Backbone bond lengths (Angstrom), bond angles and torsions (degrees), N, CA, C in turn:
res aa  C-N    CA-C-N  psi(-1)  N-CA   C-N-CA  omega(-1)  CA-C   N-CA-C  phi
1 V - - - 1.474 - - 1.527 108.67 -
2 Q 1.320 114.91 133.91 1.466 119.40 176.78 1.521 109.62 -138.82
3 L 1.319 115.77 133.08 1.456 123.31 175.92 1.521 106.81 -128.70
4 V 1.323 116.42 121.28 1.460 120.89 -174.61 1.514 109.74 -124.42
5 E 1.337 114.98 114.36 1.463 120.67 179.83 1.523 110.62 -89.38
6 S 1.329 114.80 151.11 1.464 121.14 173.96 1.520 108.70 -153.90
7 G 1.342 115.43 169.61 1.456 120.10 174.86 1.514 115.23 100.93
8 G 1.327 117.19 -0.74 1.447 119.18 178.96 1.521 111.59 -75.46
9 G 1.340 114.81 -177.71 1.457 119.40 178.42 1.510 111.57 152.02
10 L 1.322 114.32 -162.73 1.464 122.21 -179.51 1.519 109.30 -100.75
11 V 1.307 116.40 130.80 1.465 121.32 -179.97 1.528 108.52 -141.07
12 K 1.312 115.89 149.19 1.461 120.39 179.52 1.530 110.66 -80.36
13 P 1.308 117.56 154.53 1.468 119.85 175.92 1.516 111.03 -53.71
14 G 1.330 114.49 137.69 1.450 120.28 -176.65 1.508 113.73 89.63
15 G 1.314 116.74 -9.89 1.459 120.86 -178.77 1.513 113.31 -81.95
16 S 1.338 114.00 -175.93 1.467 121.26 -176.17 1.522 110.81 -132.74
17 L 1.315 114.87 151.64 1.458 122.49 173.49 1.516 108.02 -147.25
18 T 1.326 116.14 152.00 1.457 120.81 171.63 1.520 108.87 -121.70
19 L 1.315 115.87 121.49 1.457 121.52 175.32 1.520 109.69 -91.66
20 T 1.321 115.29 146.54 1.456 122.27 178.76 1.519 109.23 -126.21
21 C 1.317 116.15 141.69 1.466 122.16 175.77 1.520 107.55 -130.68
22 V 1.317 116.91 115.17 1.456 122.04 177.58 1.522 109.15 -96.31
23 A 1.326 115.77 126.47 1.462 121.72 -175.29 1.514 111.42 -107.84
24 S 1.318 115.99 148.85 1.458 121.14 174.98 1.521 109.21 -155.15
25 G 1.332 115.45 159.12 1.452 120.20 174.92 1.516 115.70 90.89
26 F 1.324 117.28 2.52 1.456 120.87 177.77 1.523 107.98 -154.66
27 P 1.343 117.26 164.78 1.473 119.92 -178.79 1.530 111.02 -75.43
28 F 1.312 115.58 88.82 1.469 121.60 -173.87 1.526 111.79 -54.72
29 R 1.325 116.63 -41.86 1.470 119.57 -175.10 1.523 112.46 -68.66
30 D 1.314 118.04 -11.51 1.466 122.15 178.29 1.522 112.66 -99.08
31 S 1.318 117.14 0.26 1.462 120.67 -170.62 1.514 112.64 -116.62
32 G 1.350 115.79 129.20 1.443 118.96 165.98 1.517 109.19 -67.63
33 M 1.323 116.45 151.59 1.460 120.94 -175.81 1.523 109.75 -134.74
34 S 1.314 115.24 158.06 1.459 120.51 -178.21 1.517 111.07 -141.63
35 W 1.318 114.89 158.69 1.461 123.33 167.80 1.530 107.64 -114.57
36 Y 1.310 114.71 135.35 1.459 122.28 174.69 1.527 108.55 -119.71
37 R 1.300 115.01 158.87 1.456 121.39 176.96 1.535 108.64 -131.89
38 Q 1.303 115.49 140.67 1.459 120.71 174.52 1.518 108.57 -123.85
39 R 1.299 115.65 107.40 1.456 120.79 177.61 1.522 109.23 -76.32
40 P 1.325 118.11 157.65 1.470 120.34 179.31 1.520 111.73 -54.63
41 G 1.306 116.33 126.68 1.454 121.25 176.88 1.509 115.21 78.74
42 E 1.347 117.25 6.79 1.462 119.63 -177.65 1.524 110.54 -123.64
43 G 1.322 116.29 171.42 1.450 121.21 175.57 1.520 111.31 -82.95
44 R 1.312 116.53 176.58 1.461 121.66 179.77 1.516 110.31 -75.75
45 E 1.314 114.63 136.28 1.457 123.03 -176.64 1.521 109.06 -118.45
46 L 1.322 117.44 128.63 1.457 121.19 174.58 1.526 108.92 -72.20
47 I 1.320 117.12 122.22 1.461 119.16 -177.91 1.517 113.23 -114.19
48 A 1.326 118.61 -23.65 1.461 119.57 -179.92 1.524 109.36 -160.94
49 Q 1.318 116.55 144.91 1.452 120.59 174.84 1.517 109.34 -144.06
50 I 1.326 114.69 156.58 1.454 120.62 -175.59 1.519 109.10 -142.33
51 G 1.341 115.89 142.09 1.447 120.21 177.95 1.517 112.19 -70.37
52 N 1.327 115.90 169.91 1.470 119.39 -173.14 1.523 113.33 -65.15
53 L 1.325 116.99 -27.48 1.461 119.51 179.14 1.526 112.59 -97.41
54 G 1.317 115.97 -1.59 1.455 119.27 -179.67 1.512 114.30 79.00
55 M 1.326 116.68 9.77 1.466 119.96 -175.72 1.519 112.22 -86.36
56 T 1.318 116.64 -19.93 1.472 120.62 -179.74 1.514 109.29 -127.38
57 S 1.315 115.54 146.70 1.452 121.13 177.70 1.520 109.19 -152.50
58 D 1.304 114.85 161.21 1.461 120.58 -179.89 1.517 108.20 -150.00
59 Y 1.333 115.84 151.93 1.456 120.97 -174.28 1.521 111.12 -136.47
60 A 1.304 115.20 150.36 1.459 120.24 169.27 1.526 108.77 -69.15
61 D 1.306 116.27 149.59 1.461 120.01 -179.88 1.527 112.15 -57.74
62 S 1.322 116.14 -31.11 1.464 120.48 -176.23 1.527 113.20 -66.65
63 V 1.344 116.93 -19.75 1.474 119.35 -177.30 1.516 112.75 -121.63
64 K 1.319 117.05 -5.69 1.462 121.00 -175.79 1.528 110.21 -59.05
65 G 1.332 115.44 133.40 1.454 121.06 -179.10 1.515 114.29 86.22
66 R 1.335 117.59 -11.04 1.466 121.26 179.33 1.525 112.60 -116.60
67 F 1.315 116.54 -30.27 1.468 121.46 -178.65 1.520 109.63 -110.59
68 L 1.336 115.69 150.28 1.458 122.20 178.67 1.518 108.77 -135.93
69 I 1.340 116.37 123.92 1.454 121.12 177.47 1.520 108.61 -97.91
70 L 1.327 115.32 133.05 1.458 122.05 -177.41 1.526 109.18 -138.08
71 R 1.310 116.12 163.46 1.453 119.79 175.67 1.522 109.93 -146.98
72 N 1.324 115.32 153.25 1.448 122.84 173.64 1.520 106.57 -126.49
73 N 1.313 116.61 100.39 1.466 120.00 -176.27 1.534 112.65 -67.23
74 G 1.313 116.30 -26.30 1.467 119.27 176.92 1.520 113.20 -68.69
75 K 1.337 115.78 -22.60 1.465 120.84 -179.62 1.525 111.99 -112.19
76 N 1.339 117.31 6.22 1.467 121.17 -178.00 1.522 111.33 50.75
77 T 1.317 116.51 44.65 1.455 120.75 -173.12 1.522 111.41 -130.30
78 L 1.308 114.22 137.70 1.456 123.65 176.45 1.524 108.14 -112.41
79 Y 1.318 116.70 144.00 1.461 121.51 -178.17 1.524 110.64 -128.02
80 L 1.321 115.20 154.53 1.459 121.17 168.91 1.522 106.67 -135.22
81 Q 1.322 115.39 107.36 1.456 120.80 176.18 1.521 107.85 -88.02
82 M 1.326 115.88 121.92 1.463 121.65 -175.82 1.523 108.81 -118.42
83 S 1.300 116.30 127.95 1.452 120.85 178.28 1.525 109.87 -132.00
84 D 1.345 115.07 167.51 1.470 120.93 -178.45 1.539 110.00 49.06
85 L 1.308 115.25 47.90 1.459 120.03 -175.80 1.528 111.93 -66.67
86 R 1.309 114.48 145.14 1.467 122.59 -177.03 1.526 109.30 -122.85
87 P 1.317 117.60 157.41 1.472 119.19 178.04 1.527 112.80 -54.40
88 E 1.318 117.55 -33.03 1.466 120.37 -179.88 1.527 113.20 -73.11
89 D 1.320 117.57 -5.73 1.467 120.80 172.70 1.529 111.85 -82.62
90 T 1.315 116.54 -6.27 1.465 120.75 178.36 1.520 110.88 -60.47
91 G 1.324 115.18 134.46 1.451 119.87 178.34 1.516 110.88 163.63
92 V 1.319 114.54 -174.76 1.458 121.14 174.93 1.524 108.02 -99.30
93 Y 1.309 115.34 130.33 1.459 121.86 -176.85 1.528 109.15 -107.11
94 F 1.328 114.12 133.54 1.465 121.25 -177.16 1.520 109.83 -123.58
95 C 1.316 117.11 142.00 1.456 119.33 167.28 1.528 108.27 -99.59
96 K 1.304 115.11 151.78 1.457 121.01 -175.44 1.515 110.32 -145.52
97 R 1.315 114.43 142.20 1.454 121.35 172.16 1.520 107.69 -83.14
98 N 1.317 117.46 125.03 1.467 120.92 -176.98 1.526 111.14 -65.15
99 Q 1.296 115.37 145.67 1.472 124.55 175.28 1.522 113.03 70.03
100 Y 1.308 117.04 5.30 1.464 121.43 175.67 1.525 107.93 -133.47
101 H 1.301 115.41 157.28 1.468 119.41 177.54 1.519 109.43 -90.65
102 D 1.330 115.46 55.84 1.460 121.54 179.59 1.518 108.45 -111.21
103 W 1.327 115.47 113.94 1.455 122.39 -177.10 1.514 110.54 -123.11
104 G 1.338 115.38 150.32 1.448 119.85 165.92 1.519 109.34 -78.68
105 R 1.323 116.35 174.67 1.468 120.75 -178.96 1.513 111.82 -81.50
106 G 1.331 116.49 -14.05 1.450 120.39 177.46 1.519 112.80 96.21
107 I 1.326 114.64 155.69 1.464 121.49 179.04 1.521 108.04 -138.83
108 Q 1.328 115.89 136.99 1.456 120.68 -176.09 1.522 110.75 -82.04
109 V 1.331 115.03 134.33 1.460 122.40 171.26 1.529 106.77 -123.87
110 T 1.319 115.35 125.46 1.460 120.47 179.11 1.525 108.65 -123.51
111 V 1.329 115.35 124.94 1.460 121.20 179.13 1.524 107.37 -112.31
112 S 1.318 114.28 110.33 1.462 119.52 -174.64 1.511 109.87 -158.11
113 S 1.325 115.91 146.25 1.459 120.11 175.68 1.525 110.77 -87.78
């Protein structure tokens, strides 16, 4: 199993970023997926999850209305569209296969002026 995140970086407050997670080694279209965030000095926080067909999704209150989780099963790819970014969104973002201990290595997102 491999999950590889990309798309992170430095962005100013109010800006946008889209994270991508490319999956391999398992039946992606059969798996629910999630994005987690780890802020500096804190544990990992579940911020968004999506069902295997992309028909259902759920968000943490801290990102609801600003972040959008999407998937393309034909490309084995998970996305996190982030808008109206705030300094408190700074952290390392991980994609995860639900119900399994399969994690990506994480990607840094820094929101700062």
